[in-house]
N, C-alpha and C positions, 0 to 999 in steps of 0.2 A: 504494500500500500504506500502510495506516495502522493505528493501534491501535484495537481495538474492545473495550470492556469489556462483555462480554455473557456470560451464562450461565457464570460462574465465573472466567475469567481472560482476558487479552488474546489475541486472534487478530490476525493481520496481513493487510493487504490490499495487493496489488501493483498500484498504479496511480498516476497522476501527480498526483492531488490537485487543488487549485484552480488552474485555468488559464482563460484566456479569459473567457467570459461569467460563469462561476461566480465567479471572483475579482473581476471588475468589480462584480458584484451585491453581494458581501459588502462591498467597500470603499465602495460607495455608501451602504450602510446603517450602516456604522461606519468559496475551493480545486480432430505426425507420427503421424501415427499411428505410435506406437511399439508394438511388441508388449511384453507384460509382461516378457519376458526381455531386453528392451532392444535387440533387433536391428532395424535399419532395414528398412523394406519399400520397396524401390525401385519407382518407377513411371515409365515412359518413354512419352510420347505427345505429340502436338502440339496446337496450338490447334484447338478444335472437335471433338476426338475424346477420348472417355473411355478410361480404362484397360481397360474392358470395354465391349462393345456396349450393354449394358443401361444404361450411364451416358451414352451419346452424346447423348441428348436434353437432358441437363443441361448438358453441355459445349458443345453447339452452340446453346443458346438465344440469342435476340436480346433485348438489353436495350431496353426502351421507356422512354426518359427523359422526365421531366416536371418541372414546377415543384417547387421545394423547400418551398413554402408549407406543405404538410401534413406535412413531415418535421422541420423545425427548430423547436425550442422557441420559444414566443412571446417569451421574454426575450432571445433571440438576434437581434440586428439588425445590419445593416451588412455582411453577406457580399455579395460581388459577384454580384448576381442575373443580370447579363448573361453571366457565365461559369459559373454554378452550375446544376446540374440533379440530379435525384434519381430513384431507381428501386428496384425490388426484383428479385432473381433467385430462382429456385426450386432447392432442393436436396433430396435425399432425407433423411428423418430418420435412416434406417438404411441405410448404404451397402451392406450385405450384402443388403438387401431394397429395391432401388431402385423397385420397383413398389408399395411400401407408402406410408405417409404421407409428405407433403412439408412442408417449411418454407420460409418466405420470408425472405431476407436483405436488409435495407434498406441503401441505398448513397447517399452524398452525394459528388458530383463537382465539383471546381473545374477547369475546362478550362484546358489550357496556353495561354498567350497568345503564345507564340513557336514556334520550330522544335521540334516535339514529339519527344522520345525515346521515350516510352511512358507507361504509367500507374505511379504510385507509391502503393502501398497503405500505409496507416498505421493503427496501433492504439494507443490511449492507455493501455491496461493494464486493471487490475482484479484478477481477473476480474470483469466486471460493468459496466465503463464503456462508454458509448455512443460508438462511433466517428463516428456521424452527428452527434451534438451536439458532439463534439470538433471535427470539421471545420467545422461551421457556425460555431462560436465563433472558430476560428482562420483561417477562409478569407480574410478580408481581409488579415491579415498574411502568411500563407503564400503567398497568391496573388501578392503583390508581390515575393517572393523570386525569385532566379534559378531555384530548383527549380520554382516556380510558373509560370515562363515555359517551361520545358522538359518538364514532366510534367503530365499530368492527375493531380491530387491526389485520392485516393480514401479517404474514411472509410466504414467499414461497421460495422454492429451485428452482432457474432457471434450465432449462433443462440441464441434465447431472450432476447436482451437488447434493450432499447430499443424501436425500432420494428420489429424483426424479429419474426416470428410463427411458431409460437405463442410466447407469452411465458412466462418463468419468473416467476410471481407467486404466492407462497405465502401472503402475509398482506395483510389490508386495512390501510388507513392508520390506522384506529383501533387495530388490533392492534399495529401498529408503534409508535404513540405509547405504548401501554400497556406494551410490552416495554421501551422506552427509559426509562420512568419507574420500572421495577422494578430494584432493585439487589440482585443475588444475590452476596454475599461471605462468607456463612457457610460455612466449610470444616470444620465438625464433621461427623460421620457423617450426622446428620440433614440438615444443610445441603447436603451433597454429594448425598444421595438426592433432595432437592427439585430441585437443579439438573439432575441427570440425568433426572428424570421430566419436567421441562419440555423438555429437549432432545429426549427421545424423542417427546413430544407434537408438537414443532415438526416433526420429521422425518415423522411420520405425517400431519400436516396438509398438508405440502408434497406428499407422495405423493398424497393425496386430491385436491388442487386442480390439480396439474400433470399427474399421471399418471406411472407408472413407465416406460412405454414411451418417453416423451420424456426424462425425467430420466436414463435410462440412456445418452443420446446427446448430452449437453450439454457434454462434456469437450473438452479441447484436441485430442484425437485425431480428433474429428469436425470441429472448427473448421478445422483445416488442410486437410481435404478440401474444405470449403466454399470456402476461400480459393483453392484451385487451380481449382475450377469458376469462381469469379469472375475469376481471371486469364484463363482461356480465353474467357469471355463478353465480357471487355473487349477481346479481340483481341490479347493480348500472348503471344508465344511463350514468354517467360520472365518471371519475377517480379522486380519491384523492391519492396522492403519496408523500412519504418522502424517498428520496434516499441519502445514505451516500457514499462519495468517488466514487468508480467505479459505484455505484448506481446512481450517477448523470449523467453518460453516458447513462444508461438505461432511466433515466428521460427525458433527452434532446432528445434522439432518439424517445421515445414514443411521445413527444410533436411534433416532426417533422412529424411523420407519422400520428398521430391521434389528430391534434390540437383542433378540435371541440369536442373531447371526454374528454378534461381536465377540471375538476372543480377547483381543487387546487393542486399545486405542489410545494414542497420545495426541492431544491437541495443543500446539505450541504457537503462542502469539494469538490469543483468542479473539474471535468476533463474538459478541454477545447477541444471540438471536432475539432477545427480548428488547433490545435497545431501540429507542426512537431514532430514526436515521438522522434527523437534524441535530439532536443532542449528541449522537455518536460522532457526527462530522465535526462539531465544535470541539469535542473532547480530543479528537485526533489532531486537529489543528493545534490545540494547546500542547499536545505531546510533541509535535514537530518544533514548536517554539522552544520547549524545554531542551530538546536536543540541540537546536541551534545555539541556545545560550551556552550549553556545555562545549560545543565546538568553538564558539567565539572565545570563551575563557581559555581553552587550550591553545588556540591560535595566538592570542595575545601573550600568553605565558611563554610561548616559544620565541617571541620577539619578531620585529619587522613584519607585523601583520597588517594587511590592508584594512582591517577593521579598527585600527588605531591602537591605543594603549589603555583604554578604559572599558572593561566589560559592560558597564552600565550603559555605555553609549554605542555598543556594537550594533544593535538593531538599527539605530538611526544612521550609522555609517553605512550599513548594508543597503538601506533604502536610498541613500545618496549615491551609491554605486550603481544600483539597478534601475531606479525610477527613470533616469534619463533615457534608458533603452526604449521606453514607450514611444518616444518621439524620434529617437535616433539609434537604431540598432548598431551594435558594434561589429566591425569587420572581422572576418576570419579567413584563414588560408583555404578553407573549404569552398569559399565562394558564396555560401549561405550566411547572411548576417545573423548575429545573435540577437533574437528578439527578446523582449521582456519576459514573455511566457516561457521561452526556452531557458532563460537564465533562472527563473524560479523553479522550473522542472529539474534542471541540473542541480541546483542547490538542494532541493528536496530529495533527489536521489542519493545525495551524499549523506543525508541524515540516517540512512539505514544502518550504517556500520562505520565505526571509527577508522576502518581501513580506507575509507574514502575521504577522510578529513584532509589528508595531505593534498590530494588532487584538488579539493575545493579551496584549500588555502592558496595553492598555486593559481587556481582559476581567478580568485578575487584579486590577487596581485596583478595578474594579467589584465583583468578588467579595469583596474585602476590605471593601467597604462594604455587603455583604449582598445584592447582587443578581447575577443570572446571565444577563442579556440577551445580551451579546456572545458568551459561551461557548456559549449555546444556538444562536445563529446559525451559529457555526463548526461545531457538531455537525450542524446541519441541512444545511449545505453538504456535509459528508462523507456524510451519510445519504441525500442526494438528495431532501430535503423542501422544497417551496416554501412561500411565505407563506400560500397557501390551504390547506395541509395535504396536498397531493398528493405522493406518493412516486414516484420512478422505481423500477424494479425492480432496481437495482444491488446492493442488499444481498442480496435473495433469490437473484439470479444468482451473486453471489460465493460464497455458501454452497453452492449446488447444484454449481457447477463445481469448487470446492475439494474437495468430498466425493467426486467421481469422479476427480479428477486425482491426489489424494494417497492413500497407503495409510491405512487406518483406524488410529487410535491407540487401542488397547485394552489394551496392556500397562500395568498399574497402576504398575509401577516407573518407566516412561518418563513416564507422566502426572504422577506425583509429581515427577520430575526437572524436567519443564517448569515446573511451578508454582514450585518452589523456586528453580531457576536463573533463571527469568524474572524473579522479584521481585528477585533479586540483580543481574541485568543491567540492569534499568531501575527503580531504586528510586523514581523519580518516579511510576511507575504502581502502586506497591505500596499496597494499601488497608490494610495493617496487620493483616489478619485471617488470615494464613497459618497453617497447622497442619502443614505438611510433606506434606499430602495434596492431590491434585488431583481434578477431576471429568472424566468422559468428556464430550467435546463432542458436538455434534449429529451430526457425521460418523460417530461410533461407532454410531449408530442409523439411518444412512441406508438407504433401502429398496432401493437398487441398489448393486452392487459397484463398486470403483474400476476404471478402465480404463487406468491407467498406473501406473508405478512408477519411483522414482528410479534413474537409471543413467548411466554415463559415455557420452558421445557418441563415436562412431567413424564418420565419414562420408566414405567414398571419393568421389571425383569432385565434391566441392563446391568451387566457386571460392572464392577468398579473400574473406571478408566482413569487416565492421568491427564491433567492440564498443566502446562508450563506457562508462567507469566513473568515477564521481565519488568523490573521496577521502573525503569526509564525507557520503555519502548516507545519510540516516536509514533509508530503507526497503529499499534493496538494497545491502548493504555492498560496498565497493570490491573485496574479494577475490573476491566472486562473479563480477564482471566479468572479473577476471584468470583465474579458473578456466574460465569459459565461453569466453573467447578461446582458451585453450590447447586445449580440447576441439574447438573448431571449426576450429582452425588459422587464426584470424582475426587481423587487425591491431588492436591495442589503442590507443585514445586515452584518456589519463588526463586528466580534468578536475579541477583543484584547486579545490574549493569545498565549501560546506555546503548542499546542496539535492538534490532528487530529480530526476535526469535533467538533460541539459544541451544537447541539440541543438535548433536552431531557436529559441533563446531569446535571441538577440542577442549571443552570444559568438563573435566573428569567427573566432578560431582554430579552434573546433569547427565552426562553420557552413561556413567556407570548405573545410575538409577533407571534410565530408560532401557538400557540393555538387559538388566536383571528383570525388569518388568516384562519385556517382550519375550525373552527366552524362557523364564521360569514362572511368569505371572506373579512375581514377588512385588508387592506394592511398595513405593517409597515411603519412608517414615512420615507420619503426620507432621505437617508444618515444616517440611524440609526446605532449608534455604541454602542456596549455592552462590 
């Protein structure tokens, strides 16, 4: 999850940001079906059998594994080819009409090297992030862990994402570049009308290019059904799952729909399914501000920082560096000027991990000198754009999934509150053009209705799962993890740090607890802090 300055004001994305190959690339050049009333729909059945006979052919399909050469990005190298293979499975687009259109879900597997417990499905977040690319980038390190010895590690691209087909792809690369270059911050009545007209046009274009039949079924409520088909096709009677960030929403939704099919589940960097989206957005913006403050203090402590020498004035100095980009973008060697929106996206990307603080420090020094190369590269990393100008479909998928997962925000008072309180919560993102009024975002004009609604979880028969929450997580605030653990009746691990997510990142206290839980179903100690 990150800040995106597009079409009026920031939206946030729930994913793990720069990891693996993406981070390495940047550093080299310088990141349940739930019913709308919130009641769980229990399904009980075994491997190879669907909840209805009409789904048996999906649940009983045989996976045909092959080389991963056509699945992994060419930038990703070094995954253990002797233990890695890839495939697709087929799922119905509409589970209420299983004889209708079908979709293919791409899978990347790293086979267990020792005494196998089962498969461990993993999702890196988003919505919109590719689990195939994530696993390809992390396969070497994950495969060497004890988890990699005892489990087949499975990365998958949720429907519409990455190498799964059909794809959610609403815009061409040229259209993406043009949208990023345009900064819409005029919050006068005329400016808001322009923003809303563009948002409506974007929604219409996505409907035309993807089709409403598919867009209506890209939400989490369908993804968890696909994940259960995958579980059965892999031959696992019960699911083992590790979800990061938005992946925790997939995890809790799966637990809600299929509680008796859960063996072990870890949700790291939690999304609270009961949260009001406006309040959640404001809390997330506050989390980014807190991490920005920590970055600024570190930058200033190192000396020769473009933010000056007073941490209390760092936000003001950052505004002074970035706000002029609204009217005059900074030149770059790429040929694309650095827009204000890209500067904010790049800075937001760096809030995910302190490993990106040094590139951001360099980027701000560079911006103070009048150029924007490094901030543009950070923004490209977030946006999924490579050096040749090709975009992944992560941003298109993020929008499409968010628009069917969350209720539409059309109440003008709430829209205005989000704009006002969002600027107050994260002043480093404030463009200085606020009027107390906000604009309807693209989801207000989306061509298909939402398929979920915020609600408290109440899941009988769910085994005890694990939630990990980081004290200074910029993207998913700590309290969201506390709240999700309470709703799931889960064991909470508190990680004390300033980053987004914590498991399998070399923190022994966390990793040992996660491994012991997955392998032996031994729960971490009550109140464990790492």
